[in-house]
C-alpha positions in Angstrom: 111.0 80.8 74.0 114.1 78.5 73.7 116.8 78.7 76.3 120.0 80.3 74.5 117.6 83.3 73.5 116.5 83.3 77.1 120.1 83.5 78.0 121.1 86.0 75.6 118.5 88.3 76.9 119.9 87.5 80.6 123.6 88.8 79.4 122.1 91.8 77.8 120.3 92.5 80.9 122.8 91.5 83.7 125.3 94.0 81.4 122.8 97.1 81.8 122.2 95.9 85.5 125.9 95.7 86.5 127.1 99.1 84.8 123.9 100.8 86.4 124.6 99.3 89.6 127.9 99.2 90.3 129.1 97.6 93.8 127.5 100.4 96.0 124.0 100.8 94.6 121.5 99.4 97.3 117.6 99.0 97.7 117.1 99.5 101.1 119.1 97.3 103.2 120.0 94.5 100.2 123.0 95.2 97.8 122.4 94.4 94.5 126.0 93.4 93.9 124.9 90.8 97.0 122.1 89.9 95.4 124.0 88.9 91.8 126.7 87.2 93.9 123.4 85.3 95.8 121.7 84.4 92.5 125.3 83.5 91.0 126.4 81.1 93.7 122.9 79.5 94.0 123.4 78.0 90.1 126.6 77.3 90.4 125.7 75.1 93.7 123.1 73.6 91.8 125.7 72.7 89.4 127.9 70.9 91.6 125.0 69.1 93.3 124.4 67.1 90.0 128.2 66.5 89.6 128.5 63.0 91.1 125.5 60.8 90.5 125.6 62.6 87.1 128.9 61.6 86.2 128.7 58.2 87.7 125.5 56.9 86.3 126.4 58.0 82.7 130.0 56.7 82.0 128.4 53.8 83.7 125.4 53.5 81.2 127.3 54.8 78.2 129.7 52.2 78.6 127.2 49.5 79.6 124.7 50.0 76.9 127.6 49.4 74.3 127.1 45.7 75.1 129.7 43.6 75.5 132.8 45.3 73.8 134.6 41.9 72.5 131.7 41.5 70.6 131.7 44.9 68.6 133.5 43.2 66.0 136.1 44.8 63.1 133.7 47.5 62.5 133.0 48.6 65.9 136.8 48.1 66.6 137.4 50.3 63.7 135.0 52.9 64.9 136.0 53.2 68.6 139.5 53.8 67.2 138.8 56.4 64.9 136.5 58.2 67.9 139.2 58.0 70.4 141.8 59.4 67.6 140.0 62.5 67.0 139.1 63.4 70.3 142.7 63.3 71.2 143.7 65.3 68.5 141.0 67.6 69.0 141.8 68.6 72.5 145.9 68.4 71.8 144.9 71.0 69.0 142.9 73.2 72.3 145.9 72.6 74.8 148.7 73.9 72.1 146.7 76.5 71.4 145.7 78.1 74.6 149.3 77.6 75.7 150.6 80.0 73.0 148.1 82.5 72.7 147.4 82.4 76.9 144.1 84.2 76.1 143.6 84.0 80.7 146.9 86.5 80.6 146.9 90.1 79.3 150.1 92.5 79.0 151.8 89.5 81.2 149.7 89.5 84.1 146.5 87.2 84.9 143.1 88.8 84.3 141.7 87.6 87.7 141.1 91.3 88.8 139.4 92.6 85.4 136.8 90.1 85.5 136.1 90.2 89.3 137.2 86.9 90.2 137.3 86.7 94.0 139.1 83.1 95.1 142.6 84.0 96.2 145.2 82.2 94.4 147.6 81.5 97.0 144.1 79.1 98.0 143.7 77.6 94.9 147.4 76.8 94.3 147.2 75.2 97.5 144.3 72.9 96.0 146.1 72.3 93.0 148.9 71.2 94.4 147.0 68.8 96.7 145.2 67.4 94.3 148.8 66.6 92.4 151.0 63.5 93.2 154.1 65.5 91.3 154.6 63.6 88.4 152.2 61.5 85.7 152.6 58.0 87.8 150.6 59.7 90.7 148.1 60.8 88.5 147.5 57.2 87.8 147.4 56.0 91.5 144.7 58.4 92.0 142.8 56.6 89.3 142.5 54.2 91.7 140.6 55.0 95.2 140.9 53.2 98.3 137.1 54.7 99.4 135.0 55.4 96.4 132.6 57.2 98.7 135.3 59.4 99.8 136.8 60.1 96.5 133.1 61.0 95.7 132.9 63.0 98.6 136.1 65.1 98.2 135.8 65.6 94.6 138.2 63.4 93.3 136.8 62.7 90.2 139.7 61.0 88.4 139.0 57.8 90.5 134.9 58.1 90.0 135.4 58.3 86.5 137.4 55.3 86.7 135.5 52.8 88.7 132.5 54.1 86.6 134.5 52.8 84.0 135.3 49.4 85.2 131.7 49.0 86.5 130.3 49.8 83.6 132.4 47.1 81.5 132.0 44.3 83.8 128.4 44.1 84.5 128.2 43.6 80.4 130.2 40.5 81.8 127.3 39.1 84.1 126.4 35.8 83.4 122.9 35.7 84.5 120.8 38.1 82.4 118.3 38.8 84.8 120.9 40.8 86.9 122.3 42.4 84.6 119.2 43.4 82.9 118.0 44.7 86.6 121.7 46.7 86.8 121.2 47.7 84.0 117.9 49.0 84.1 119.0 50.6 87.8 121.7 52.6 86.4 119.3 53.4 83.1 116.7 54.9 85.7 119.4 57.1 87.8 120.6 58.4 84.4 117.4 59.6 83.3 116.4 61.4 86.3 119.3 62.7 87.0 118.9 64.2 83.0 115.8 65.9 84.2 117.2 67.2 87.1 119.6 69.0 84.8 117.1 70.3 82.2 115.4 71.5 85.7 118.4 73.2 86.6 119.5 74.5 83.7 115.9 76.3 83.3 117.3 78.7 85.7 120.3 79.3 83.7 119.1 82.1 82.6 118.5 84.2 86.5 122.7 81.9 87.2 123.5 83.5 84.3 122.4 86.9 85.1 123.8 86.7 88.2 126.9 86.1 87.4 127.9 88.3 84.6 126.2 91.4 86.4 128.3 90.5 89.0 131.6 90.8 87.0 130.4 94.1 85.2 129.6 95.3 88.7 132.8 94.9 89.8 135.2 95.7 86.3 132.9 97.3 84.3 133.0 96.2 80.3 137.4 95.3 80.9 136.1 91.4 81.7 134.7 91.5 78.1 138.2 91.7 76.8 139.7 88.3 78.1 136.5 87.2 76.9 136.8 88.2 73.4 140.5 86.4 73.5 139.1 83.0 74.8 136.1 83.3 72.0 138.5 83.5 69.5 141.4 80.8 70.8 138.3 78.1 70.8 137.1 79.4 67.0 140.1 79.0 65.8 141.2 76.0 67.7 137.7 74.5 66.2 138.5 76.2 62.8 141.8 74.6 62.5 140.5 70.3 63.2 137.5 70.9 61.1 139.0 72.5 58.0 142.9 70.7 58.5 142.4 68.1 60.2 139.2 66.0 59.0 139.9 66.9 55.5 143.9 65.8 55.6 142.5 62.4 56.9 139.2 62.1 54.5 141.9 62.6 51.2 144.5 60.2 53.4 141.9 57.8 54.8 138.7 58.1 52.8 140.6 58.7 49.4 138.2 61.9 49.3 137.3 64.8 47.7 136.9 67.4 51.4 135.3 69.3 49.6 132.8 67.4 48.1 132.0 66.2 51.6 131.5 69.6 53.0 128.9 70.0 50.0 127.3 66.5 50.8 127.1 67.4 54.4 125.7 70.9 54.3 122.1 70.5 55.4 123.5 68.5 58.7 126.0 70.9 59.5 123.6 73.9 59.5 120.9 71.9 61.2 123.8 70.7 64.0 124.9 74.7 64.2 121.4 76.2 64.8 120.3 73.7 67.3 123.5 73.2 68.9 122.3 69.2 69.3 124.1 66.1 68.1 121.3 64.2 68.5 118.6 66.1 67.1 121.1 66.4 64.2 121.2 62.5 63.5 118.5 62.0 61.3 119.4 64.2 59.0 123.4 63.3 59.5 122.1 59.5 58.4 120.4 60.9 55.5 123.5 63.2 54.2 126.0 60.2 54.6 123.7 57.8 52.4 122.2 59.5 50.0 124.8 62.2 49.5 128.1 60.4 50.6 127.3 56.9 49.7 127.8 55.3 52.8 126.1 52.1 52.9 122.8 52.2 55.7 125.1 49.3 57.4 128.1 51.2 58.4 126.0 54.6 58.8 123.5 53.0 61.1 125.9 51.8 63.6 128.9 54.5 63.0 126.9 57.9 63.1 124.6 56.9 66.1 127.2 55.7 68.5 129.3 58.8 67.4 126.4 61.0 68.6 127.0 59.7 72.0 130.6 59.3 72.5 132.4 61.1 69.6 132.1 64.7 70.7 135.6 66.3 69.2 134.4 70.2 69.5 133.1 69.6 73.0 136.4 68.1 74.2 138.5 70.7 72.8 136.3 73.5 74.1 136.8 71.8 77.8 140.1 71.8 77.7 140.4 75.6 76.5 138.0 76.6 79.3 139.7 74.7 81.9 143.0 76.3 80.7 141.7 79.5 80.3 140.4 79.4 84.1 143.4 78.3 85.7 145.4 81.2 83.1 143.2 83.6 84.7 143.3 82.9 88.1 147.5 82.8 87.7 147.8 79.4 88.2 150.4 77.6 86.0 149.5 73.9 85.6 152.5 71.8 85.3 152.4 68.5 82.3 150.8 66.6 84.8 147.9 68.5 85.5 147.6 69.1 81.5 148.0 65.9 81.3 145.0 65.1 83.7 143.0 67.9 82.0 143.6 66.0 78.5 142.3 62.6 79.8 139.4 63.8 81.8 137.9 65.8 79.2 138.3 62.7 77.1 136.4 60.5 79.1 133.6 63.6 80.4 133.1 64.7 76.4 131.9 60.6 76.5 130.4 60.2 79.8 128.4 63.4 79.6 127.9 64.0 75.7 124.1 63.6 75.6 123.0 65.2 78.7 122.0 69.1 78.1 124.3 71.7 78.9 126.9 69.1 78.8 129.8 71.5 78.5 128.8 73.1 81.6 128.8 69.7 83.7 131.9 68.4 81.9 133.8 71.9 82.7 132.9 71.7 86.4 134.0 68.2 86.4 137.3 69.2 85.1 138.3 72.1 87.6 136.9 69.9 90.1 139.7 67.0 89.2 142.2 70.1 88.8 141.3 71.7 92.3 140.2 74.7 90.3 137.1 76.6 91.5 133.5 76.8 90.4 133.2 80.3 90.1 135.7 80.4 86.7 132.7 79.5 85.0 131.1 82.5 85.1 133.8 83.7 82.8 132.8 81.7 79.8 129.1 81.6 80.1 128.6 84.7 78.2 129.8 83.4 74.8 129.0 79.2 75.8 126.0 79.8 74.2 127.7 80.5 70.3 130.8 78.5 70.8 128.4 75.8 71.4 126.5 75.9 68.0 130.4 75.8 66.7 131.4 72.8 68.4 128.4 70.9 67.7 129.0 71.3 63.9 132.4 70.3 64.8 131.1 67.2 66.5 128.8 66.2 63.6 130.9 66.8 60.9 133.7 64.3 62.5 131.2 62.0 62.6 130.3 62.5 59.0 134.2 61.6 58.3 134.1 58.8 60.6 131.4 57.3 58.7 133.2 57.7 55.4 136.6 56.6 56.4 135.4 53.5 58.1 133.0 52.8 54.8 136.1 52.9 52.7 138.3 50.6 54.8 135.0 48.1 54.3 135.8 48.2 50.8 132.6 50.0 49.8 132.9 51.8 46.3 130.2 54.1 46.1 132.0 56.9 48.3 132.6 60.2 47.0 135.7 60.0 45.4 138.5 62.8 45.0 
């Protein structure tokens, strides 16, 4: 049985178990509620265990495997510029909408008690303030840690990410080919191991989800699902804005292409990405749709689309941003401009660095929460709706890749592209 069906079943069983047992039912000396807490905490601890080596190896490999950035040429420069721009736009859409809707606040009150969050708001606030140097300049100072090992141990992810970016870039500058190859093989090997470990941990996701959801339902009943509904539709509406407004405008303005014709051309890839929740698995179909239906040359599509399936994750970046803000709101933590700027930067980098791994969004959100100073307990809130949103944001990722291929092909003078 596929993992998403296992998770759906686990959520259903967790709701029934939580309603049936509540916080007081027991079996001998064991409270069912304590079992739920144990299972959920064990799963979150396993995710925490993966974060540092996974983020470091994935970012180093992501940058180094692209080769010498200076040698990418005009096509590479346009591709990177497009992907960075659309990801930032997507993140800002999510940030704007979550600040307007405030799904973590209902009737003027944070939803922490409704959803069974146990961490003290005062303790979290002190951690958040401890992570912040007070202004934007402080964020940039934290990007350059005095001790990279201490930064990793203390959860200072921003410094770790920056170190990974630098390491990956300068790895490509090593002049002795044997040393460059050895280092690159080492980090690719580390990443392969971490991906297998992540895949192994995710096999236990249904058990972890069961514990996290059952704990919430046991302590709060079905009240927890109202904030989740607000969060779900906030993300969905933000994704829809990017998919149905931003991308068509860019197609019409930059690519001189009729957006409706492009939607039709990409329909097979969109349906595949929605059902598989994987940009990489959809890549062959995306290539076929872009070349045969949209008229993009193989020269452009074979460069732009594989790179996009690795580093261009508009929907994922948007989701990560909204999720982090929702969790902060649920705890009653008001994040200022500095913290929100930090979320934007971290969401952008992590959407690139961890995009190709299993359950990339959960790992990326864990990194963002750690960077800000929020507890990973909040992840339990969003797991119940994560899978459906994963299907939606993957379709946004794939569509953005295809739009990039069309827009870049048009800028390269290709004349067989769909016209308005």
